[in-house]
N, C-alpha and C positions, 0 to 999 in steps of 0.2 A: 549461524543460523538454526540448524537442528538443533545444540543444546538450548538454546532458549526459546524454542518453539515460534521462531520470527519467519514470514513468509516473504516478509518485504523489508529491505533496507536500503535506505537513501544513500547515494554515490555523493559526494560532497567536495568540491576543491574550491580554495580560497574562501570559504565561508558560504559558496552558493551549491545548491544541490544542482547536479547536473542530468542524473538519472537516478531511477529507482531500480535496484537489483530485486528481481523475484524468484522463488522457488520454480517457477515455472519457466522463468529466462534460463536458469541453471540447467534444467533439465533438457529443454531446447537446444541449448549449446552443447551437452553431452550426447546427444540424439545425431546433432548435425555434424559435430567435431570429433566426437568419440572422448574418451576419457582426458585428453589433452586440454579440452577445454579448461578444466578445474587449473591449469598453469597460464592461461591467459588474463589480461588485466580483466578487472571485474567490469569495468566500463564498457568491453565488448559485448558483455550481455545484458547490460541495463537497458530500461525502456524510459524514453523522454516522453511516455504518456503519462503523465501524472498530475495529480489536480492540488492545489495549495487552498487551506482554510484558515480562517483566523481562529485562535484561541476562543474567542469570545461568540464564534457562531453556535445556536442552538444544534440541536441533533436533527430535528428536520430540514434545515436549510443544510445540513451535511449531506443528509441522505439525497435531498432531491439533487445537489449540485452533483453528486457521483452517478446518480441515474441518468441526469442529463448528458454526461461525459464518458458514460460506459466504462468507468474504473471500478475496481471494488477497493480501493484504499484512497486515502488523501493525506498528505502532510501538513502537520499541524505547525502554522506559524504564530509564534506570538511578537510583534515589533519586529517583522522581518527575521525574528531567529526561529530556526527548527527547534521546536519543545517535542515534538512525538509524531505518530503515526496513529490515524484510527482505520479500522479496517471496517467490510461488511459485518465480518463475524465479532469484532467489538460490539457494534451497533445492535446487531441481536443479541447478542449474550445482555444487555444492557436492557432491552424492552421487557417490559411485565409480560408475563405469560397470557395474562388476559388480551393482549393485544393481538394474538394470534387466535384467540379461540372465536372470534366472529368470523374468521377467514375458513374453518373448517367444518366439513359436511359430515 
């Protein structure tokens, strides 16, 4: 995760997503269980609070669903196959700078 700059990693089993391991989940595991947490199965620190969206969904639909569900990421599916993850950081980086100008004072 560190080498590639990822903060979210889906944990799959049998082709289905079981949970999502987050950087915060790992940190909490280390805080609660010490460095031995790094030797535990990743599923132990994964979260089952994740959202799935369709590859064809538009940005505003994804943003609304993420806000409504209180999550900062969504797993992107195409025909029930996991094809990616979109995060709040991805969405912010994609927005044109002008989108933020009207909110600054």
